[in-house]
KEDREN-444109 format. One record per residue (C-alpha): residue number from 1; residue in one letter; x, y, z. Coordinates in nm, 4 decimals, m for minus. Example, Ala and Ser with C-alpha at 12.3 -4.5 7.8 and 13.67 -1.06 7.14 Angstrom:
REM KEDREN-444109
[atom 1,'a',[1.2300,m0.4500,0.7800]]
[atom 2,'s',[1.3670,m0.1060,0.7140]]
//
This chain:
REM KEDREN-444109
[atom 1,'m',[1.1537,m1.8500,m0.3255]]
[atom 2,'k',[0.8114,m1.9874,m0.2522]]
[atom 3,'r',[0.5609,m1.7521,m0.1142]]
[atom 4,'q',[0.4714,m1.9451,0.1659]]
[atom 5,'v',[0.8354,m1.8769,0.2511]]
[atom 6,'l',[0.8252,m1.5093,0.2003]]
[atom 7,'m',[0.5296,m1.5240,0.3879]]
[atom 8,'e',[0.7109,m1.6651,0.7032]]
[atom 9,'k',[0.9916,m1.4099,0.6414]]
[atom 10,'a',[0.7643,m1.1193,0.6185]]
[atom 11,'k',[0.5371,m1.2614,0.9787]]
[atom 12,'i',[0.2005,m1.2542,0.7702]]
[atom 13,'s',[m0.0456,m1.5018,0.8437]]
[atom 14,'k',[m0.2498,m1.6427,0.6160]]
[atom 15,'d',[m0.5448,m1.5168,0.7740]]
[atom 16,'e',[m0.4261,m1.1812,0.7712]]
[atom 17,'i',[m0.4660,m1.1165,0.3959]]
[atom 18,'t',[m0.6959,m1.2267,0.1603]]
[atom 19,'y',[m0.5418,m1.4398,m0.1825]]
[atom 20,'s',[m0.2879,m1.5194,m0.0323]]
[atom 21,'n',[m0.1806,m1.7622,m0.2877]]
[atom 22,'r',[m0.1772,m1.4506,m0.5182]]
[atom 23,'v',[0.0523,m1.1741,m0.3571]]
[atom 24,'d',[0.2999,m1.0559,m0.5797]]
[atom 25,'p',[0.6206,m1.2111,m0.5042]]
[atom 26,'t',[0.8055,m0.8806,m0.4825]]
[atom 27,'l',[0.5707,m0.7598,m0.2804]]
[atom 28,'l',[0.5947,m1.0222,0.0067]]
[atom 29,'k',[1.0125,m0.9514,m0.0117]]
[atom 30,'v',[0.9603,m0.5477,0.0030]]
[atom 31,'m',[0.7234,m0.6246,0.3551]]
[atom 32,'a',[1.0028,m0.8707,0.4545]]
[atom 33,'f',[1.2804,m0.5813,0.4639]]
[atom 34,'i',[1.0301,m0.3305,0.5973]]
[atom 35,'r',[0.9337,m0.5716,0.9042]]
[atom 36,'e',[1.2917,m0.6680,0.9880]]
[atom 37,'e',[1.3133,m0.2768,0.9353]]
[atom 38,'v',[1.0864,m0.1708,1.2540]]
[atom 39,'d',[1.0916,m0.4284,1.4318]]
[atom 40,'s',[0.7296,m0.4171,1.5491]]
[atom 41,'p',[0.3840,m0.5257,1.4263]]
[atom 42,'i',[0.2173,m0.4392,1.0808]]
[atom 43,'n',[m0.1038,m0.4936,1.0011]]
[atom 44,'y',[m0.3038,m0.5478,0.6926]]
[atom 45,'n',[m0.6242,m0.3367,0.6077]]
[atom 46,'s',[m0.6152,m0.4163,0.2735]]
[atom 47,'s',[m0.4808,m0.6960,0.0167]]
[atom 48,'g',[m0.5957,m0.8480,m0.2727]]
[atom 49,'i',[m0.9775,m0.8372,m0.3984]]
[atom 50,'s',[m1.1609,m0.9317,m0.7055]]
[atom 51,'p',[m1.1503,m0.8079,m0.9877]]
[atom 52,'e',[m1.5518,m0.7127,m0.9275]]
[atom 53,'d',[m1.4625,m0.6196,m0.6099]]
[atom 54,'v',[m1.5982,m0.2310,m0.5272]]
[atom 55,'r',[m1.4497,m0.1211,m0.2536]]
[atom 56,'h',[m1.1300,0.0242,m0.4679]]
[atom 57,'s',[m1.1005,0.1576,m0.7548]]
[atom 58,'t',[m1.1142,0.0334,m1.1093]]
[atom 59,'m',[m0.7416,0.0014,m1.1938]]
[atom 60,'s',[m0.6382,m0.0621,m0.8027]]
[atom 61,'l',[m0.3539,m0.2491,m0.7568]]
[atom 62,'h',[m0.5094,m0.4390,m0.5108]]
[atom 63,'r',[m0.6964,m0.6459,m0.7631]]
[atom 64,'v',[m0.6161,m0.9497,m0.8907]]
[atom 65,'g',[m0.6689,m1.1280,m1.2361]]
[atom 66,'i',[m0.5739,m0.7366,m1.4485]]
[atom 67,'n',[m0.2526,m0.6424,m1.6326]]
[atom 68,'h',[m0.2550,m0.2796,m1.3931]]
[atom 69,'a',[0.0601,m0.1713,m1.5904]]
[atom 70,'l',[m0.1732,m0.2394,m1.9492]]
[atom 71,'s',[m0.5036,m0.1142,m1.7724]]
[atom 72,'k',[m0.3886,0.1958,m1.6467]]
[atom 73,'r',[m0.1800,0.2656,m1.9960]]
[atom 74,'e',[m0.5352,0.0950,m2.1979]]
[atom 75,'g',[m0.7735,0.2963,m1.9364]]
[atom 76,'r',[m0.9816,0.0326,m1.9516]]
[atom 77,'i',[m0.8855,m0.3024,m1.7312]]
[atom 78,'r',[m0.7237,m0.5807,m1.9232]]
[atom 79,'l',[m0.7597,m0.8964,m1.7979]]
[atom 80,'n',[m0.4942,m1.1329,m1.6831]]
[atom 81,'r',[m0.6107,m1.4977,m1.5150]]
[atom 82,'w',[m0.2638,m1.5174,m1.3916]]
[atom 83,'a',[m0.1929,m1.1668,m1.2524]]
[atom 84,'n',[m0.1105,m1.1216,m0.8710]]
[atom 85,'y',[m0.2022,m0.8132,m0.6801]]
[atom 86,'k',[0.0231,m0.5713,m0.6193]]
[atom 87,'a',[m0.0384,m0.3901,m0.3118]]
[atom 88,'f',[m0.1306,m0.3655,0.0612]]
[atom 89,'d',[m0.2585,m0.1464,0.3315]]
[atom 90,'v',[m0.0961,m0.1655,0.6577]]
[atom 91,'t',[m0.0631,0.0268,0.9493]]
[atom 92,'c',[0.2377,0.0243,1.1840]]
[atom 93,'p',[0.0736,0.1343,1.5308]]
[atom 94,'d',[0.4093,0.1790,1.7082]]
[atom 95,'l',[0.5664,0.3825,1.4621]]
[atom 96,'d',[0.4891,0.7814,1.3744]]
[atom 97,'l',[0.3098,0.7852,1.0357]]
[atom 98,'i',[0.6057,1.0032,0.8446]]
[atom 99,'d',[0.8289,0.7678,1.0056]]
[atom 100,'f',[0.6509,0.4552,0.8267]]
[atom 101,'y',[0.6884,0.6032,0.5394]]
[atom 102,'w',[1.0524,0.6731,0.5321]]
[atom 103,'v',[1.1134,0.3086,0.6154]]
[atom 104,'a',[0.8713,0.2086,0.3543]]
[atom 105,'s',[1.0147,0.4297,0.1237]]
[atom 106,'r',[1.3851,0.2618,0.1420]]
[atom 107,'f',[1.2465,m0.0439,0.0301]]
[atom 108,'i',[1.0127,0.0599,m0.2549]]
[atom 109,'p',[1.2400,0.3322,m0.4580]]
[atom 110,'g',[0.9407,0.3145,m0.7551]]
[atom 111,'g',[0.6244,0.1155,m0.6541]]
[atom 112,'g',[0.3143,0.3736,m0.4901]]
[atom 113,'i',[0.3567,0.4713,m0.1776]]
[atom 114,'g',[0.0629,0.6677,m0.0104]]
[atom 115,'i',[m0.0093,0.8401,0.3017]]
[atom 116,'y',[m0.3596,0.8219,0.4498]]
[atom 117,'p',[m0.3561,1.0103,0.8013]]
[atom 118,'y',[m0.7631,1.0319,0.8343]]
[atom 119,'w',[m0.7627,0.6025,0.8278]]
[atom 120,'n',[m0.9094,0.5298,1.1781]]
[atom 121,'t',[m0.5035,0.4162,1.2514]]
[atom 122,'p',[m0.3494,0.6151,1.0365]]
[atom 123,'g',[m0.1485,0.3703,0.7496]]
[atom 124,'l',[0.0270,0.3471,0.3816]]
[atom 125,'h',[m0.0846,0.1907,0.0411]]
[atom 126,'l',[0.2391,0.0119,m0.0686]]
[atom 127,'d',[0.2874,m0.1035,m0.4218]]
[atom 128,'v',[0.4894,m0.3024,m0.6385]]
[atom 129,'r',[0.4021,m0.1601,m0.9831]]
[atom 130,'g',[0.6309,m0.1912,m1.2308]]
[atom 131,'m',[0.8497,0.0464,m1.3974]]
[atom 132,'d',[0.6324,m0.0237,m1.7089]]
[atom 133,'h',[0.3283,0.1172,m1.5407]]
[atom 134,'p',[0.2060,0.4594,m1.5940]]
[atom 135,'g',[0.2659,0.5903,m1.2403]]
[atom 136,'y',[0.5359,0.4109,m1.1645]]
[atom 137,'g',[0.7130,0.5831,m0.8030]]
[atom 138,'s',[0.3759,0.7768,m0.7109]]
[atom 139,'r',[0.3728,0.9054,m0.3957]]
[atom 140,'w',[0.0487,1.0762,m0.2754]]
[atom 141,'w',[m0.1570,1.1330,0.0741]]
[atom 142,'r',[m0.4964,1.1858,0.1114]]
[atom 143,'d',[m0.6469,1.4665,0.2613]]
[atom 144,'e',[m0.9788,1.4612,0.5813]]
[atom 145,'k',[m1.2635,1.4880,0.2614]]
[atom 146,'g',[m1.1162,1.2220,0.0599]]
[atom 147,'g',[m0.8673,1.4576,m0.2184]]
[atom 148,'y',[m0.5594,1.3054,m0.3343]]
[atom 149,'h',[m0.2514,1.5248,m0.3497]]
[atom 150,'n',[0.0951,1.4158,m0.4681]]
[atom 151,'i',[0.4109,1.4550,m0.2831]]
[atom 152,'h',[0.6420,1.6317,m0.4481]]
[atom 153,'n',[0.9472,1.7249,m0.2046]]
[atom 154,'n',[1.0631,1.6509,0.1490]]
[atom 155,'d',[0.9247,1.9560,0.2883]]
[atom 156,'q',[0.5594,1.8257,0.2173]]
[atom 157,'l',[0.6145,1.5644,0.4045]]
[atom 158,'i',[0.6950,1.7725,0.6922]]
[atom 159,'d',[0.4080,1.9895,0.6748]]
[atom 160,'l',[0.2419,1.6282,0.6439]]
[atom 161,'g',[0.3747,1.5018,0.9678]]
[atom 162,'e',[0.2445,1.7686,1.1654]]
[atom 163,'m',[m0.0288,1.7874,1.0890]]
[atom 164,'s',[m0.0768,1.4412,1.0829]]
[atom 165,'a',[0.0573,1.4479,1.4509]]
[atom 166,'a',[m0.2697,1.7094,1.5456]]
[atom 167,'i',[m0.5040,1.4676,1.4258]]
[atom 168,'p',[m0.7231,1.3206,1.6938]]
[atom 169,'h',[m0.7710,0.9464,1.5524]]
[atom 170,'e',[m0.9627,0.7941,1.7714]]
[atom 171,'s',[m1.2897,1.0466,1.6757]]
[atom 172,'i',[m1.2415,0.9667,1.3040]]
[atom 173,'t',[m1.5114,0.7341,1.1852]]
[atom 174,'t',[m1.4118,0.6256,0.8483]]
[atom 175,'r',[m1.1696,0.5134,0.6459]]
[atom 176,'g',[m1.0040,0.6244,0.3623]]
//
């Protein structure tokens, strides 16, 4: 299916994301399913970035033009000028953060999902890393100090949901 048709199904305009011609088609398909399921607006805070951009980690799945799986396995950037980016950072203001996580996890069984309760508007990192990626199936959350924590079981999500509900988000001024 053509990228533009997938963007329409996911209700994403070219103005909402960068490098719209380089987004992984699987990511667009996943976002279309998630968008239909939540039946609510989804905001795209971060999409594709160039290999030189310093706003994300060196191995970020937001980067265009790198072989993500090979780069991660070898611990260094492996360029591939045809490679698409595979990640969005998104918010869904009409849905509780943990509920949003559960919806996303139904459609991203092996990709990565990160929970960011300390963003100005709490949100998720969603990616469609392949089975050949060393971090296949990763789930994590980021704390208020920028530390990352793996999610190993559903009890952690319950605790995280209770903690997230208690955060005064309007007082937070920096994004993770």
